[in-house]
C-alpha positions in Angstrom: -61.7 42.4 -32.8 -60.8 38.7 -33.3 -57.5 37.7 -31.9 -55.3 36.0 -34.4 -53.0 33.3 -32.9 -49.4 34.1 -33.3 -47.5 31.7 -35.6 -43.9 30.6 -35.3 -41.4 29.6 -37.9 -39.3 26.5 -37.7 -36.3 28.7 -37.3 -37.8 30.5 -34.3 -38.9 27.4 -32.5 -35.5 25.7 -33.1 -33.7 28.8 -31.9 -35.7 29.0 -28.6 -35.3 25.3 -28.0 -31.5 25.3 -28.5 -31.1 28.3 -26.3 -33.1 26.6 -23.5 -30.9 23.4 -23.9 -27.7 25.3 -23.9 -28.1 28.1 -21.4 -31.6 28.0 -19.9 -32.0 28.5 -16.2 -35.0 27.4 -14.1 -36.6 30.5 -12.7 -37.7 29.1 -9.3 -36.3 30.6 -6.1 -34.3 28.2 -3.9 -34.5 28.4 -0.1 -31.1 26.7 0.6 -32.2 26.3 4.2 -34.8 23.8 3.0 -32.5 21.9 0.7 -30.9 18.4 1.0 -27.7 17.2 -0.6 -28.0 13.8 -2.4 -24.8 11.9 -3.1 -25.8 9.2 -5.6 -23.9 5.9 -5.5 -20.4 7.3 -4.7 -19.5 3.9 -3.3 -16.3 1.9 -3.8 -17.7 -0.1 -6.6 -17.9 3.0 -8.8 -15.2 5.3 -7.3 -12.2 3.2 -6.2 -9.8 3.0 -9.2 -9.9 -0.5 -10.7 -12.0 -2.0 -7.9 -14.6 -3.4 -10.3 -15.4 -3.4 -14.0 -18.0 -0.8 -13.1 -15.4 1.8 -12.0 -16.2 5.3 -13.3 -12.9 7.1 -13.7 -14.6 10.5 -13.8 -16.4 9.7 -10.5 -12.9 9.4 -9.0 -11.9 12.8 -10.4 -14.9 14.7 -9.0 -14.3 13.5 -5.4 -12.3 16.6 -4.3 -15.0 19.0 -5.6 -17.8 16.9 -4.1 -16.0 16.7 -0.8 -15.8 20.5 -0.7 -19.6 20.7 -1.5 -20.3 18.1 1.2 -18.2 20.1 3.7 -20.2 23.3 2.9 -23.5 21.4 3.3 -22.5 20.0 6.6 -21.3 23.4 7.8 -24.7 24.9 7.0 -26.5 22.0 8.8 -28.0 20.8 5.5 -29.5 17.3 5.5 -27.3 14.8 3.6 -28.4 11.6 2.0 -26.0 9.0 0.6 -27.4 6.3 -1.7 -25.9 3.0 -2.8 -26.7 -0.3 -4.5 -26.3 -3.0 -1.9 -27.6 -6.5 -1.0 -31.1 -5.4 0.0 -33.7 -8.2 0.3 -31.2 -10.7 -1.3 -31.4 -8.7 -4.6 -35.1 -9.7 -5.0 -36.2 -6.0 -5.0 -34.5 -5.3 -8.3 -36.5 -4.6 -11.5 -37.0 -7.9 -13.3 -35.5 -6.8 -16.6 -32.4 -5.3 -15.1 -30.3 -8.4 -15.4 -31.0 -8.4 -19.2 -29.5 -4.9 -19.8 -26.2 -4.5 -21.7 -24.7 -2.6 -18.8 -24.5 -5.9 -16.9 -21.7 -6.7 -19.3 -22.5 -10.2 -20.5 -18.8 -11.1 -20.9 -18.4 -11.0 -17.1 -19.4 -13.7 -14.7 -22.9 -13.4 -13.2 -23.2 -11.3 -10.1 -20.3 -9.1 -9.1 -22.2 -6.1 -7.8 -21.3 -4.8 -4.3 -23.0 -6.6 -1.4 -22.2 -3.8 1.0 -22.5 0.0 0.8 -18.9 1.1 1.4 -17.6 4.6 0.7 -14.2 6.2 0.2 -12.9 8.1 3.3 -13.5 11.6 1.8 -17.2 10.9 1.4 -17.8 8.6 4.4 -21.3 9.2 5.8 -21.5 10.6 9.3 -23.7 8.8 11.9 -26.5 11.4 11.6 -26.6 11.2 7.8 -29.0 8.9 5.9 -27.6 6.0 3.9 -30.3 4.8 1.5 -30.1 1.5 -0.2 -31.9 1.7 -3.5 -33.0 -1.2 -5.8 -32.9 0.7 -9.1 -31.5 3.7 -10.8 -33.6 6.5 -9.3 -33.3 7.1 -5.6 -37.1 7.6 -5.2 -38.2 4.3 -6.7 -39.3 1.8 -4.0 -37.5 3.7 -1.2 -38.6 6.0 1.7 -36.6 9.0 0.3 -39.7 11.1 -0.4 -41.0 10.5 3.1 -37.6 11.3 4.6 -37.3 14.6 2.7 -40.8 15.7 3.6 -40.2 14.9 7.3 -37.0 17.0 7.1 -39.0 19.9 5.6 -37.0 19.8 2.4 -38.4 21.4 -0.8 -35.2 21.3 -2.9 -32.7 18.5 -3.7 -29.2 18.9 -4.9 -28.2 16.0 -7.0 -24.6 14.8 -7.2 -22.8 11.6 -7.9 -22.7 8.9 -10.6 -23.8 8.0 -13.3 -25.0 11.4 -14.6 -27.1 10.0 -17.3 -28.5 7.0 -15.4 -28.9 7.1 -11.6 -28.4 10.9 -11.2 -30.6 11.8 -14.1 -33.3 9.3 -13.0 -33.3 10.7 -9.5 -33.6 14.3 -10.8 -36.6 13.4 -12.9 -38.3 11.5 -10.1 -37.7 14.5 -7.7 -39.2 16.9 -10.3 -42.3 14.7 -10.7 -42.8 14.7 -7.0 -42.8 18.5 -6.8 -39.3 19.2 -5.6 -37.1 21.9 -6.9 -34.0 20.2 -8.4 -30.5 21.6 -8.5 -28.1 19.4 -10.5 -24.4 19.6 -10.1 -22.8 19.9 -13.5 -19.2 19.2 -12.3 -20.0 17.0 -9.3 -21.8 14.4 -11.4 -19.9 11.8 -13.5 -20.5 9.4 -16.3 -18.5 6.7 -18.1 -19.3 8.2 -21.5 -17.9 11.8 -21.8 -20.2 12.8 -24.8 -23.2 11.9 -22.7 -22.3 14.2 -19.8 -23.3 17.4 -21.6 -26.1 15.7 -23.5 -27.7 14.8 -20.1 -27.1 18.2 -18.7 -28.8 19.8 -21.7 -31.9 17.7 -21.2 -32.1 18.3 -17.5 -31.5 22.1 -18.0 -34.2 22.2 -20.6 -37.0 20.5 -18.6 -36.1 19.2 -15.1 -33.5 21.2 -13.1 -31.4 24.2 -12.5 -27.9 23.1 -13.5 -25.1 24.7 -11.4 -21.4 24.2 -10.8 -20.2 23.1 -7.4 -18.7 26.5 -6.9 -22.0 28.2 -7.6 -23.8 25.8 -5.2 -21.3 26.3 -2.4 -21.4 30.1 -2.8 -25.2 30.0 -2.6 -25.3 27.8 0.5 -22.7 30.0 2.3 -24.5 33.2 1.4 -27.8 31.9 2.7 -26.5 30.4 5.9 -24.9 33.6 7.2 
């Protein structure tokens, strides 16, 4: 008997796609003992109210939840990596076209980005934690992050920080492409455009990551470290 390929209506494929965007859940198993917590760019430039034109108010608001997640990760002995834009290689390691992007705000004087990686007290790195200076949006591009994680025996990354739809999203995609399982914190990531928060979460949920709340991540870490 010849097998007849199944056909799908436009309504069916749209329904499956929308369900995956809205409530899909990656089916991979997570060994939380082989996970690392990534805090993306939670530096003064973006978090301290009014400190620069690049302040992200929502990044300030997520600090208490992110501090709780950081405390749980530390308690469990989980590796922690903090990333930041800083004056690495006199800014000559940046993508060439970066200075031409609208997010540099042409009405502002040239320059103005942080020259040092400084963090608010609640999220200050400990001496044993990695502080990674990155030249572009994704934390894997042109940095030793992949080597660091593999040396630590990590197979899962937990992505938190700001901006959800730029640096955090780029990092999640880069991790996925390098074979990591990606957990993305839905309420411990922040962006400067509220309508883009859920849009980015839907895209990541659909194709790149398991999207979880801070409470869900903390509970999973604690349950698996007993």
